[in-house]
N, C-alpha and C positions, 0 to 999 in steps of 0.2 A: 787120429794119429798126429802127434806133434812133430813139427818140422825142426830139424836140428840146425842151429845157426853155426857158422864157422867164422873165424877171425878174418876180417877183410880190411883192405886198405883202398882208399880212393887215391890213385896215383896222381890225378890232376890236382886234387886238393892238397895232397902232400907236397907237390912241387910248388904250389901257390903259397903254402905256409912257409916253406924255406925261403921263397922270394920275398915275402913280407918281412920275415926276420932279418934278411939281408938288407932290404931297403930301409927298414925302420931303425935297426940297431947295429947294422954292420956285422951281424952274426953269420958266418959262412955255413954252408951245408956241411954237416958233420957226417962222416961215413960211419956205418955200423949201427945206425938208428933208423927207426920208422915212426911216422906219425899215424895215429889211429883216431878216427872220429868217435866221440863219445857223447851221444845226445845230439842236439841241434847245432851247438856252437863249440862245445868243449873238445879239446884236442889232448891226446895222451901220447907220451913218448915211450917207446919200447925198443930194446936192443934187437938188432937184426937176427941174432941167434935165437932169442926168445920168440921172436915173431915166427921164424921158420919152424921151430918146435911146436908152438901153439897152433899154427895154421893147420897142422895135421890132426888136431884134436877137436872135438865138439866145443864150441864156445860156451862157457858157462857163466860169464859175468865180466866185470870190469877188469881190464888188463892194462898195465903200464902206469906211468906216473902222469898225473894231470899237470900239464905245463901251461895251459892258457886257453883263451877264447878266441875263436876265429871269426872274422867278418871279411867280406870281399875287399875291404880297403885297409884293414888294420889287424894287428894281433896284440892282444893284451896278455902279457905273461902272468902266470900265477906266481905266488910267492916262491914255491919250489922251482917253477920254470925259470924265474929270474935268477935264483941262486945257482941253478944248474947250467943255464945257457949264458947268463950274464958275463962270466969271465971272458967269453969270446967276443963280446960287444966292443965296437970301436966308436960308437956315438950314442946320443940320447941317454946320457948319464948325468945325474945331478948329485952333488955332494952336499950333505946336510951337516950342520953343526950339532953339538950335543943336544941343545934345547929343541931344535927342529926335529931331530931324529926321535927324541922321546915323545913329542907330540904326535908325529906322523905314525909311529908304531902303535899309539893309542887309538888310531883310526881318525884322527883329526886332520883337517886340511891345514896346510901351513903356507905362509907367505914365502914365495921364492921368485925373485926376479931373474929371468933368463930369456934369451931369444928363442930357445927351443920350445916346441909345442907338441902336444900329443902325449902318447905313452912314453915314459922315461924310466930307466933303471934308477932306483934310489939307493945311494951309497952313503955310508958313514964310516969313517976311519978305514977305508979300503975294504969294507964288508958290504956286500950287496944285501939290502934289507928286503927288497921286493920291487914291484912295479907300481908307478903312480901315473896320474894324468896331470900334465902341466898345461895351464892355460891362463893367460892374462895375469900372471903374478901369483897364481894359486896352484899349489901342488896338492892334489886330492889323493887320499889314501884308499887302497883296496884291501887293507889288512882285515882278514875275517875276524869277527868278534872272538871266536874261540882261540885264535892265535895271538891275541893282544896280551902284552905283559900285564900281570896282576900286581897291583901295589898293595902292600900290607901295612 
C-alpha cells in the first residue's frame, strides 16, 4: 500500500531562508508567502492561500515557483526568484552596461570591478536580469542555457 505524501514546510528552514535573504540582499520577510523545500537544496515560493488549500490535499508533485538554492550560509536566487524578490532588495545589486548585459545573458562571465562579493542581483536599465556571483572583478552568470537569448 503506497503512502500518501502531503505538502509540508520546514518552519526552521523557512525562517532561515528569510534571514539569508534579509542579510544578503536586504529583502524583508514578505507576508502571505511560504517557502517549500524541493529536493536537497531547491526552494520554492507559494502563496499562503495556495499552501493552505493544497495542504489539505494529497501532494502529487512540484508546487510553487522555484526561487533559488539554499545553503546554510547563502541563498542563490534563480532567474525568476531574482525578478520576483529583487525589487525588494536594498543591497547586493550591480548595474551592467549594454555590452556587459548582452554577454552576461549569453552565460558568459564579465569583468566587473566592485567591492561587493558573493551573490548579487544583476540589473540593466532598471530591469533585474537575474542573480550572479561576483568575486575578484568577475561576475559569473547563472543563466540556464535554455533561457539564453538566441541570435539569428
